[in-house]
N, C-alpha and C positions, 0 to 999 in steps of 0.2 A: 507613621513610619517607626516599626519597631527594629532594632539593629540590634544584635548579638554581638558581643566580644569573641571572636576566635580562639580558639586554644590549638595547640599542636596535634590536638588528634583531628580537628577539623581542616587540616594544610592539604590533603589529597583530594575531597570534593571541593575545597576552594580554588585549588590550582585547576582543576578540570573546568572549573566556571571559566576564571581566567583563560583560560588556553581555548576557551569556546569565542571569548571575546575578543582574541589576540592581544592580553595586555602580558606583560612581565611576570612570570611564576616563580624567580629565584628569593629564597629566604623567606618563606612565608610560614616558616616554624620558628623563623630565630626570633628569641625573647624581645627583640628591640623592636621588632617590626609591629604596629598596632593595628588590627585589623579588626573589620565589624564585617558582617552579613546580615542581609534581609531574608526571611525564606517566605515562599508562597504557602496556601492553605495546607498542601502536599509536602511540604519539608523542603522543598526544592531551592538553591539559593536563587534568589532573581536579582540580587544587587548587593555590590561589597562597597567597600571605602577605608582608606586606612593612612597610615605614614610613618617617618621613623625621626627622630629627631637627631640632629648634631650632638658631638659630645659636649660643649655646652648649651645645650637646650635653645639656643636663640633661632636655631633654624631648622624649619619641619620639611622634610622630604614629602610630597602628597604622593600617594600611590594606590594601585587598584581599585581607583573609580570608576565603577562600571557598573552598568544595566542591562539586563537581559533584554534580546530585539522585542520582545514581546510586551516589555513594561517600558518602551523610550516613549517619547515626545509627550509625557505628561508632569514631566519636571522633576523626574527621580534624579536624575542626574546633578541638577543644581543641587537638590536636598543633600545627594550622598555628597557632593564636594563641598557644601557649608557644615556638615557635619565634622568632617576630617579638618576640615580650618579650625570651627570654633573648638575641638578638644585640641587642637595641637595648640593655639592660643593660650588655652586652660592651663595648658604645661607649663607657659612663660615663653613658647618660640613669639616672635616677632617678624619674621621675615618665611614666606612659604614660596616651596619650590618644585617643578614638577618638571618630566621631560613627556615631550607630546609628539609626536611628528605628525598627528594626522589630524588632532581635537583642537590645534591653537584656536580657531572661533569661539569654540565653547568656554577656552578657558579665558579669552580674552573678555566674554560677556560676563564672566564673574571678576574682572578687574586685575585679570595678570598682561603683563608683558612681555616681549621675548627677550631673553637674559643671555650673560655669557655661559654656555656651557663648563668654561675653564673655571670661572667664577662659585659655579653650582657645586663642580666639583671640589673645589677645596674648601668652602664651607662646610661640606657634608661628606667629607672623606672617608668618616669612620661608617657610614650607613653602609649596610650588606648592599643594595643598590649600586650604588657609587662603586663600591669596592668591585664589585662582579664585571658590572660596565666597563672599567678601566682593564681589567685584567682580560677580558676577552676580546678587547679593541672595539666593543659598541659604541664606547660612549661616542665615537668622533661622528657616528651617525645619527647622534641623539640630537634634539631640538629641546633647547631648554626653555622655562619661563619663572616668572616672578612676582609676586605682590607681596606687600606689607601687610603685617595682621596687627590688628587691634584698633 
């Protein structure tokens, strides 16, 4: 698995991929959002992963973990999630959080447990995704998950 760190120039293509897999596309070009993609032989994005850190660096909001339909059921999602978790921990994060309304079983298989959405919003208030979800009212519709790192 070769992952390439995204730059602002990749935002449009990453956005199209994330729309295709029905994930949040807000803030993809924000410098604090760390994103990576995997491309196939033709250069198309087939997987993505990333995170945002809290202001104190202790909490990571995992986001944009996605695999193209043609590449699923091969463990790729687990690899992509693991990549984000490892990199967030290497930057000093001790707790990972995420929003997922549809993939709870997947995240539970990786050690995540249901979490208090308000607590997530409190510890990750500075992140682009939490700010956007709060401002738009989407936060109340989200399901939060968490697990320790390290």
